[in-house]
PDB file of N, CA, C and O in Angstrom:
ATOM      1  N   LEU A   1      86.927  28.274 176.249  1.00  0.00           N
ATOM      2  CA  LEU A   1      86.398  26.933 176.055  1.00  0.00           C
ATOM      3  C   LEU A   1      86.976  26.324 174.779  1.00  0.00           C
ATOM      4  O   LEU A   1      86.223  26.053 173.843  1.00  0.00           O
ATOM      5  N   PRO A   2      88.267  26.106 174.716  1.00  0.00           N
ATOM      6  CA  PRO A   2      88.876  25.634 173.474  1.00  0.00           C
ATOM      7  C   PRO A   2      88.365  24.263 173.013  1.00  0.00           C
ATOM      8  O   PRO A   2      88.433  23.950 171.824  1.00  0.00           O
ATOM      9  N   ALA A   3      87.864  23.461 173.922  1.00  0.00           N
ATOM     10  CA  ALA A   3      87.388  22.135 173.530  1.00  0.00           C
ATOM     11  C   ALA A   3      85.978  22.165 172.933  1.00  0.00           C
ATOM     12  O   ALA A   3      85.547  21.192 172.313  1.00  0.00           O
ATOM     13  N   HIS A   4      85.275  23.250 173.113  1.00  0.00           N
ATOM     14  CA  HIS A   4      83.910  23.339 172.585  1.00  0.00           C
ATOM     15  C   HIS A   4      83.964  23.421 171.060  1.00  0.00           C
ATOM     16  O   HIS A   4      84.829  24.094 170.501  1.00  0.00           O
ATOM     17  N   ARG A   5      83.057  22.749 170.405  1.00  0.00           N
ATOM     18  CA  ARG A   5      83.087  22.684 168.941  1.00  0.00           C
ATOM     19  C   ARG A   5      82.859  24.040 168.275  1.00  0.00           C
ATOM     20  O   ARG A   5      83.246  24.223 167.121  1.00  0.00           O
ATOM     21  N   GLN A   6      82.246  24.985 168.969  1.00  0.00           N
ATOM     22  CA  GLN A   6      81.996  26.301 168.379  1.00  0.00           C
ATOM     23  C   GLN A   6      82.979  27.373 168.854  1.00  0.00           C
ATOM     24  O   GLN A   6      82.829  28.542 168.500  1.00  0.00           O
ATOM     25  N   SER A   7      83.971  26.998 169.642  1.00  0.00           N
ATOM     26  CA  SER A   7      84.847  28.012 170.231  1.00  0.00           C
ATOM     27  C   SER A   7      85.596  28.828 169.172  1.00  0.00           C
ATOM     28  O   SER A   7      85.754  30.038 169.338  1.00  0.00           O
ATOM     29  N   ALA A   8      86.049  28.209 168.111  1.00  0.00           N
ATOM     30  CA  ALA A   8      86.769  28.950 167.064  1.00  0.00           C
ATOM     31  C   ALA A   8      85.849  29.981 166.399  1.00  0.00           C
ATOM     32  O   ALA A   8      86.272  31.103 166.120  1.00  0.00           O
ATOM     33  N   ALA A   9      84.613  29.607 166.152  1.00  0.00           N
ATOM     34  CA  ALA A   9      83.652  30.538 165.553  1.00  0.00           C
ATOM     35  C   ALA A   9      83.339  31.678 166.517  1.00  0.00           C
ATOM     36  O   ALA A   9      83.240  32.831 166.096  1.00  0.00           O
ATOM     37  N   TRP A  10      83.184  31.375 167.796  1.00  0.00           N
ATOM     38  CA  TRP A  10      82.933  32.424 168.799  1.00  0.00           C
ATOM     39  C   TRP A  10      84.098  33.397 168.858  1.00  0.00           C
ATOM     40  O   TRP A  10      83.908  34.611 168.943  1.00  0.00           O
ATOM     41  N   ARG A  11      85.295  32.855 168.813  1.00  0.00           N
ATOM     42  CA  ARG A  11      86.488  33.707 168.887  1.00  0.00           C
ATOM     43  C   ARG A  11      86.573  34.628 167.671  1.00  0.00           C
ATOM     44  O   ARG A  11      86.825  35.824 167.819  1.00  0.00           O
ATOM     45  N   ARG A  12      86.368  34.088 166.485  1.00  0.00           N
ATOM     46  CA  ARG A  12      86.398  34.914 165.268  1.00  0.00           C
ATOM     47  C   ARG A  12      85.336  36.006 165.318  1.00  0.00           C
ATOM     48  O   ARG A  12      85.607  37.160 164.988  1.00  0.00           O
ATOM     49  N   ARG A  13      84.132  35.638 165.730  1.00  0.00           N
ATOM     50  CA  ARG A  13      83.028  36.599 165.798  1.00  0.00           C
ATOM     51  C   ARG A  13      83.328  37.683 166.841  1.00  0.00           C
ATOM     52  O   ARG A  13      83.136  38.870 166.576  1.00  0.00           O
ATOM     53  N   GLY A  14      83.791  37.281 168.010  1.00  0.00           N
ATOM     54  CA  GLY A  14      84.123  38.246 169.051  1.00  0.00           C
ATOM     55  C   GLY A  14      85.239  39.182 168.634  1.00  0.00           C
ATOM     56  O   GLY A  14      85.183  40.382 168.902  1.00  0.00           O
ATOM     57  N   TYR A  15      86.246  38.641 167.982  1.00  0.00           N
ATOM     58  CA  TYR A  15      87.362  39.451 167.493  1.00  0.00           C
ATOM     59  C   TYR A  15      86.860  40.480 166.482  1.00  0.00           C
ATOM     60  O   TYR A  15      87.217  41.656 166.555  1.00  0.00           O
ATOM     61  N   ARG A  16      86.042  40.039 165.552  1.00  0.00           N
ATOM     62  CA  ARG A  16      85.497  40.930 164.517  1.00  0.00           C
ATOM     63  C   ARG A  16      84.676  42.050 165.153  1.00  0.00           C
ATOM     64  O   ARG A  16      84.803  43.212 164.766  1.00  0.00           O
ATOM     65  N   TRP A  17      83.828  41.702 166.134  1.00  0.00           N
ATOM     66  CA  TRP A  17      83.016  42.719 166.805  1.00  0.00           C
ATOM     67  C   TRP A  17      83.881  43.689 167.607  1.00  0.00           C
ATOM     68  O   TRP A  17      83.626  44.893 167.608  1.00  0.00           O
ATOM     69  N   LEU A  18      84.899  43.171 168.288  1.00  0.00           N
ATOM     70  CA  LEU A  18      85.779  44.024 169.074  1.00  0.00           C
ATOM     71  C   LEU A  18      86.492  45.032 168.181  1.00  0.00           C
ATOM     72  O   LEU A  18      86.511  46.224 168.486  1.00  0.00           O
ATOM     73  N   VAL A  19      87.071  44.570 167.096  1.00  0.00           N
ATOM     74  CA  VAL A  19      87.772  45.464 166.167  1.00  0.00           C
ATOM     75  C   VAL A  19      86.803  46.517 165.623  1.00  0.00           C
ATOM     76  O   VAL A  19      87.142  47.697 165.536  1.00  0.00           O
ATOM     77  N   GLU A  20      85.610  46.082 165.262  1.00  0.00           N
ATOM     78  CA  GLU A  20      84.596  47.011 164.751  1.00  0.00           C
ATOM     79  C   GLU A  20      84.278  48.089 165.790  1.00  0.00           C
ATOM     80  O   GLU A  20      84.173  49.267 165.447  1.00  0.00           O
ATOM     81  N   GLN A  21      84.125  47.699 167.042  1.00  0.00           N
ATOM     82  CA  GLN A  21      83.773  48.659 168.083  1.00  0.00           C
ATOM     83  C   GLN A  21      84.926  49.598 168.425  1.00  0.00           C
ATOM     84  O   GLN A  21      84.693  50.775 168.702  1.00  0.00           O
ATOM     85  N   ILE A  22      86.154  49.109 168.412  1.00  0.00           N
ATOM     86  CA  ILE A  22      87.292  49.999 168.649  1.00  0.00           C
ATOM     87  C   ILE A  22      87.352  51.046 167.538  1.00  0.00           C
ATOM     88  O   ILE A  22      87.556  52.229 167.810  1.00  0.00           O
ATOM     89  N   ARG A  23      87.178  50.620 166.306  1.00  0.00           N
ATOM     90  CA  ARG A  23      87.212  51.557 165.177  1.00  0.00           C
ATOM     91  C   ARG A  23      86.047  52.535 165.226  1.00  0.00           C
ATOM     92  O   ARG A  23      86.170  53.674 164.777  1.00  0.00           O
ATOM     93  N   ASP A  24      84.929  52.098 165.762  1.00  0.00           N
ATOM     94  CA  ASP A  24      83.751  52.960 165.858  1.00  0.00           C
ATOM     95  C   ASP A  24      83.852  53.939 167.031  1.00  0.00           C
ATOM     96  O   ASP A  24      83.446  55.094 166.900  1.00  0.00           O
ATOM     97  N   GLN A  25      84.381  53.502 168.160  1.00  0.00           N
ATOM     98  CA  GLN A  25      84.350  54.314 169.374  1.00  0.00           C
ATOM     99  C   GLN A  25      85.598  55.155 169.618  1.00  0.00           C
ATOM    100  O   GLN A  25      85.539  56.153 170.336  1.00  0.00           O
ATOM    101  N   PHE A  26      86.725  54.765 169.029  1.00  0.00           N
ATOM    102  CA  PHE A  26      87.971  55.526 169.190  1.00  0.00           C
ATOM    103  C   PHE A  26      88.339  56.157 167.853  1.00  0.00           C
ATOM    104  O   PHE A  26      88.534  55.456 166.859  1.00  0.00           O
ATOM    105  N   ALA A  27      88.433  57.477 167.834  1.00  0.00           N
ATOM    106  CA  ALA A  27      88.858  58.164 166.613  1.00  0.00           C
ATOM    107  C   ALA A  27      90.355  57.937 166.406  1.00  0.00           C
ATOM    108  O   ALA A  27      91.062  57.545 167.333  1.00  0.00           O
ATOM    109  N   ALA A  28      90.823  58.181 165.209  1.00  0.00           N
ATOM    110  CA  ALA A  28      92.241  57.974 164.894  1.00  0.00           C
ATOM    111  C   ALA A  28      93.152  58.812 165.792  1.00  0.00           C
ATOM    112  O   ALA A  28      94.283  58.415 166.071  1.00  0.00           O
ATOM    113  N   ASP A  29      92.663  59.971 166.245  1.00  0.00           N
ATOM    114  CA  ASP A  29      93.472  60.824 167.119  1.00  0.00           C
ATOM    115  C   ASP A  29      93.341  60.450 168.598  1.00  0.00           C
ATOM    116  O   ASP A  29      93.925  61.109 169.459  1.00  0.00           O
ATOM    117  N   GLY A  30      92.572  59.387 168.894  1.00  0.00           N
ATOM    118  CA  GLY A  30      92.426  58.923 170.263  1.00  0.00           C
ATOM    119  C   GLY A  30      91.178  59.410 170.982  1.00  0.00           C
ATOM    120  O   GLY A  30      90.908  58.986 172.105  1.00  0.00           O
ATOM    121  N   TRP A  31      90.416  60.293 170.354  1.00  0.00           N
ATOM    122  CA  TRP A  31      89.191  60.783 170.976  1.00  0.00           C
ATOM    123  C   TRP A  31      88.217  59.627 171.152  1.00  0.00           C
ATOM    124  O   TRP A  31      88.058  58.797 170.256  1.00  0.00           O
ATOM    125  N   TYR A  32      87.564  59.577 172.315  1.00  0.00           N
ATOM    126  CA  TYR A  32      86.641  58.483 172.615  1.00  0.00           C
ATOM    127  C   TYR A  32      85.203  58.954 172.454  1.00  0.00           C
ATOM    128  O   TYR A  32      84.898  60.114 172.733  1.00  0.00           O
ATOM    129  N   ALA A  33      84.325  58.080 172.014  1.00  0.00           N
ATOM    130  CA  ALA A  33      82.933  58.422 171.720  1.00  0.00           C
ATOM    131  C   ALA A  33      82.172  58.920 172.946  1.00  0.00           C
ATOM    132  O   ALA A  33      81.319  59.800 172.825  1.00  0.00           O
ATOM    133  N   GLN A  34      82.465  58.378 174.112  1.00  0.00           N
ATOM    134  CA  GLN A  34      81.807  58.814 175.343  1.00  0.00           C
ATOM    135  C   GLN A  34      82.597  59.984 175.927  1.00  0.00           C
ATOM    136  O   GLN A  34      83.822  59.914 176.024  1.00  0.00           O
ATOM    137  N   HIS A  35      81.929  61.025 176.304  1.00  0.00           N
ATOM    138  CA  HIS A  35      82.601  62.191 176.878  1.00  0.00           C
ATOM    139  C   HIS A  35      82.718  62.022 178.393  1.00  0.00           C
ATOM    140  O   HIS A  35      82.224  62.835 179.174  1.00  0.00           O
ATOM    141  N   SER A  36      83.378  60.956 178.770  1.00  0.00           N
ATOM    142  CA  SER A  36      83.527  60.620 180.180  1.00  0.00           C
ATOM    143  C   SER A  36      84.867  59.923 180.374  1.00  0.00           C
ATOM    144  O   SER A  36      85.158  58.929 179.709  1.00  0.00           O
ATOM    145  N   PHE A  37      85.679  60.446 181.286  1.00  0.00           N
ATOM    146  CA  PHE A  37      86.963  59.808 181.562  1.00  0.00           C
ATOM    147  C   PHE A  37      86.769  58.431 182.188  1.00  0.00           C
ATOM    148  O   PHE A  37      87.609  57.546 182.025  1.00  0.00           O
ATOM    149  N   THR A  38      85.663  58.252 182.903  1.00  0.00           N
ATOM    150  CA  THR A  38      85.391  56.951 183.522  1.00  0.00           C
ATOM    151  C   THR A  38      85.145  55.898 182.446  1.00  0.00           C
ATOM    152  O   THR A  38      85.714  54.808 182.506  1.00  0.00           O
ATOM    153  N   TYR A  39      84.307  56.214 181.465  1.00  0.00           N
ATOM    154  CA  TYR A  39      84.041  55.259 180.389  1.00  0.00           C
ATOM    155  C   TYR A  39      85.284  55.024 179.543  1.00  0.00           C
ATOM    156  O   TYR A  39      85.543  53.898 179.118  1.00  0.00           O
ATOM    157  N   LEU A  40      86.052  56.076 179.295  1.00  0.00           N
ATOM    158  CA  LEU A  40      87.297  55.934 178.550  1.00  0.00           C
ATOM    159  C   LEU A  40      88.247  55.000 179.293  1.00  0.00           C
ATOM    160  O   LEU A  40      88.832  54.098 178.693  1.00  0.00           O
ATOM    161  N   ARG A  41      88.399  55.215 180.590  1.00  0.00           N
ATOM    162  CA  ARG A  41      89.293  54.375 181.393  1.00  0.00           C
ATOM    163  C   ARG A  41      88.853  52.918 181.348  1.00  0.00           C
ATOM    164  O   ARG A  41      89.685  52.020 181.216  1.00  0.00           O
ATOM    165  N   LEU A  42      87.550  52.681 181.458  1.00  0.00           N
ATOM    166  CA  LEU A  42      87.024  51.323 181.403  1.00  0.00           C
ATOM    167  C   LEU A  42      87.298  50.685 180.041  1.00  0.00           C
ATOM    168  O   LEU A  42      87.718  49.530 179.964  1.00  0.00           O
ATOM    169  N   ALA A  43      87.060  51.441 178.969  1.00  0.00           N
ATOM    170  CA  ALA A  43      87.292  50.912 177.618  1.00  0.00           C
ATOM    171  C   ALA A  43      88.774  50.602 177.404  1.00  0.00           C
ATOM    172  O   ALA A  43      89.113  49.577 176.813  1.00  0.00           O
ATOM    173  N   LEU A  44      89.656  51.480 177.882  1.00  0.00           N
ATOM    174  CA  LEU A  44      91.090  51.236 177.746  1.00  0.00           C
ATOM    175  C   LEU A  44      91.521  50.035 178.573  1.00  0.00           C
ATOM    176  O   LEU A  44      92.343  49.233 178.127  1.00  0.00           O
ATOM    177  N   ASP A  45      90.976  49.907 179.766  1.00  0.00           N
ATOM    178  CA  ASP A  45      91.309  48.769 180.623  1.00  0.00           C
ATOM    179  C   ASP A  45      90.904  47.456 179.956  1.00  0.00           C
ATOM    180  O   ASP A  45      91.692  46.512 179.904  1.00  0.00           O
ATOM    181  N   GLN A  46      89.691  47.401 179.455  1.00  0.00           N
ATOM    182  CA  GLN A  46      89.207  46.178 178.819  1.00  0.00           C
ATOM    183  C   GLN A  46      89.972  45.878 177.533  1.00  0.00           C
ATOM    184  O   GLN A  46      90.223  44.716 177.216  1.00  0.00           O
ATOM    185  N   SER A  47      90.336  46.906 176.805  1.00  0.00           N
ATOM    186  CA  SER A  47      91.121  46.713 175.580  1.00  0.00           C
ATOM    187  C   SER A  47      92.517  46.189 175.903  1.00  0.00           C
ATOM    188  O   SER A  47      93.054  45.355 175.173  1.00  0.00           O
ATOM    189  N   THR A  48      93.101  46.675 176.989  1.00  0.00           N
ATOM    190  CA  THR A  48      94.425  46.198 177.403  1.00  0.00           C
ATOM    191  C   THR A  48      94.373  44.734 177.820  1.00  0.00           C
ATOM    192  O   THR A  48      95.239  43.948 177.433  1.00  0.00           O
ATOM    193  N   VAL A  49      93.383  44.367 178.594  1.00  0.00           N
ATOM    194  CA  VAL A  49      93.226  42.964 179.012  1.00  0.00           C
ATOM    195  C   VAL A  49      93.036  42.079 177.781  1.00  0.00           C
ATOM    196  O   VAL A  49      93.622  41.001 177.686  1.00  0.00           O
ATOM    197  N   THR A  50      92.220  42.541 176.851  1.00  0.00           N
ATOM    198  CA  THR A  50      91.966  41.764 175.635  1.00  0.00           C
ATOM    199  C   THR A  50      93.234  41.609 174.809  1.00  0.00           C
ATOM    200  O   THR A  50      93.521  40.516 174.321  1.00  0.00           O
ATOM    201  N   GLN A  51      93.996  42.685 174.645  1.00  0.00           N
ATOM    202  CA  GLN A  51      95.239  42.601 173.877  1.00  0.00           C
ATOM    203  C   GLN A  51      96.201  41.618 174.533  1.00  0.00           C
ATOM    204  O   GLN A  51      96.852  40.839 173.837  1.00  0.00           O
ATOM    205  N   ARG A  52      96.302  41.640 175.843  1.00  0.00           N
ATOM    206  CA  ARG A  52      97.196  40.704 176.544  1.00  0.00           C
ATOM    207  C   ARG A  52      96.737  39.260 176.338  1.00  0.00           C
ATOM    208  O   ARG A  52      97.565  38.370 176.145  1.00  0.00           O
ATOM    209  N   ALA A  53      95.441  39.024 176.375  1.00  0.00           N
ATOM    210  CA  ALA A  53      94.922  37.675 176.140  1.00  0.00           C
ATOM    211  C   ALA A  53      95.196  37.235 174.707  1.00  0.00           C
ATOM    212  O   ALA A  53      95.570  36.088 174.466  1.00  0.00           O
ATOM    213  N   LEU A  54      95.010  38.146 173.762  1.00  0.00           N
ATOM    214  CA  LEU A  54      95.308  37.824 172.363  1.00  0.00           C
ATOM    215  C   LEU A  54      96.788  37.497 172.191  1.00  0.00           C
ATOM    216  O   LEU A  54      97.133  36.529 171.513  1.00  0.00           O
ATOM    217  N   GLN A  55      97.664  38.293 172.798  1.00  0.00           N
ATOM    218  CA  GLN A  55      99.102  38.041 172.691  1.00  0.00           C
ATOM    219  C   GLN A  55      99.466  36.682 173.281  1.00  0.00           C
ATOM    220  O   GLN A  55     100.341  35.995 172.753  1.00  0.00           O
ATOM    221  N   ALA A  56      98.816  36.291 174.353  1.00  0.00           N
ATOM    222  CA  ALA A  56      99.098  34.995 174.980  1.00  0.00           C
ATOM    223  C   ALA A  56      98.751  33.840 174.051  1.00  0.00           C
ATOM    224  O   ALA A  56      99.308  32.749 174.166  1.00  0.00           O
ATOM    225  N   SER A  57      97.817  34.094 173.123  1.00  0.00           N
ATOM    226  CA  SER A  57      97.440  33.047 172.177  1.00  0.00           C
ATOM    227  C   SER A  57      98.090  33.247 170.811  1.00  0.00           C
ATOM    228  O   SER A  57      97.728  32.573 169.846  1.00  0.00           O
ATOM    229  N   GLY A  58      99.054  34.174 170.724  1.00  0.00           N
ATOM    230  CA  GLY A  58      99.769  34.388 169.464  1.00  0.00           C
ATOM    231  C   GLY A  58      99.085  35.320 168.492  1.00  0.00           C
ATOM    232  O   GLY A  58      99.446  35.349 167.315  1.00  0.00           O
ATOM    233  N   ALA A  59      98.107  36.085 168.949  1.00  0.00           N
ATOM    234  CA  ALA A  59      97.371  37.001 168.080  1.00  0.00           C
ATOM    235  C   ALA A  59      97.545  38.435 168.591  1.00  0.00           C
ATOM    236  O   ALA A  59      98.245  38.670 169.576  1.00  0.00           O
ATOM    237  N   SER A  60      96.910  39.374 167.920  1.00  0.00           N
ATOM    238  CA  SER A  60      96.977  40.771 168.323  1.00  0.00           C
ATOM    239  C   SER A  60      95.831  41.539 167.677  1.00  0.00           C
ATOM    240  O   SER A  60      95.261  41.114 166.672  1.00  0.00           O
ATOM    241  N   LEU A  61      95.510  42.680 168.278  1.00  0.00           N
ATOM    242  CA  LEU A  61      94.597  43.603 167.620  1.00  0.00           C
ATOM    243  C   LEU A  61      95.311  44.175 166.394  1.00  0.00           C
ATOM    244  O   LEU A  61      96.541  44.215 166.367  1.00  0.00           O
ATOM    245  N   PRO A  62      94.563  44.616 165.383  1.00  0.00           N
ATOM    246  CA  PRO A  62      95.198  45.233 164.210  1.00  0.00           C
ATOM    247  C   PRO A  62      95.952  46.507 164.606  1.00  0.00           C
ATOM    248  O   PRO A  62      95.609  47.160 165.591  1.00  0.00           O
ATOM    249  N   ASP A  63      96.966  46.844 163.839  1.00  0.00           N
ATOM    250  CA  ASP A  63      97.790  48.015 164.133  1.00  0.00           C
ATOM    251  C   ASP A  63      96.976  49.301 164.235  1.00  0.00           C
ATOM    252  O   ASP A  63      97.249  50.134 165.099  1.00  0.00           O
ATOM    253  N   ASP A  64      95.982  49.473 163.368  1.00  0.00           N
ATOM    254  CA  ASP A  64      95.203  50.715 163.434  1.00  0.00           C
ATOM    255  C   ASP A  64      94.425  50.819 164.740  1.00  0.00           C
ATOM    256  O   ASP A  64      94.248  51.916 165.271  1.00  0.00           O
ATOM    257  N   CYS A  65      93.960  49.689 165.261  1.00  0.00           N
ATOM    258  CA  CYS A  65      93.258  49.696 166.550  1.00  0.00           C
ATOM    259  C   CYS A  65      94.235  50.008 167.685  1.00  0.00           C
ATOM    260  O   CYS A  65      93.917  50.786 168.584  1.00  0.00           O
ATOM    261  N   LEU A  66      95.411  49.407 167.644  1.00  0.00           N
ATOM    262  CA  LEU A  66      96.415  49.679 168.669  1.00  0.00           C
ATOM    263  C   LEU A  66      96.814  51.149 168.643  1.00  0.00           C
ATOM    264  O   LEU A  66      97.013  51.746 169.701  1.00  0.00           O
ATOM    265  N   ASP A  67      96.936  51.745 167.464  1.00  0.00           N
ATOM    266  CA  ASP A  67      97.270  53.168 167.356  1.00  0.00           C
ATOM    267  C   ASP A  67      96.182  54.037 167.989  1.00  0.00           C
ATOM    268  O   ASP A  67      96.487  54.993 168.703  1.00  0.00           O
ATOM    269  N   ARG A  68      94.929  53.711 167.733  1.00  0.00           N
ATOM    270  CA  ARG A  68      93.817  54.477 168.325  1.00  0.00           C
ATOM    271  C   ARG A  68      93.857  54.395 169.843  1.00  0.00           C
ATOM    272  O   ARG A  68      93.652  55.394 170.532  1.00  0.00           O
ATOM    273  N   LEU A  69      94.120  53.200 170.359  1.00  0.00           N
ATOM    274  CA  LEU A  69      94.183  53.020 171.814  1.00  0.00           C
ATOM    275  C   LEU A  69      95.389  53.759 172.398  1.00  0.00           C
ATOM    276  O   LEU A  69      95.282  54.379 173.456  1.00  0.00           O
ATOM    277  N   ARG A  70      96.516  53.698 171.725  1.00  0.00           N
ATOM    278  CA  ARG A  70      97.710  54.418 172.200  1.00  0.00           C
ATOM    279  C   ARG A  70      97.464  55.928 172.257  1.00  0.00           C
ATOM    280  O   ARG A  70      97.876  56.596 173.205  1.00  0.00           O
ATOM    281  N   HIS A  71      96.796  56.451 171.246  1.00  0.00           N
ATOM    282  CA  HIS A  71      96.528  57.884 171.212  1.00  0.00           C
ATOM    283  C   HIS A  71      95.567  58.303 172.322  1.00  0.00           C
ATOM    284  O   HIS A  71      95.600  59.448 172.772  1.00  0.00           O
ATOM    285  N   SER A  72      94.724  57.396 172.757  1.00  0.00           N
ATOM    286  CA  SER A  72      93.804  57.723 173.852  1.00  0.00           C
ATOM    287  C   SER A  72      94.560  57.833 175.144  1.00  0.00           C
ATOM    288  O   SER A  72      93.964  58.103 176.186  1.00  0.00           O
TER     289      SER A  72
END
């Protein structure tokens, strides 16, 4: 909703929460907080979709988050 007056604030807040959750749920070595391949697959899928959307808008997840996802 780029035309909405609060869209920039929503995007910043969502980005901040996403980065926080990736850092919380994925260890630096790629270990995932949930001991389930199904949940891991879902988290990786959603992270990939999000990264692609960010790239389409000229942004990206931080390098440390991308490294955690790659290791998973």
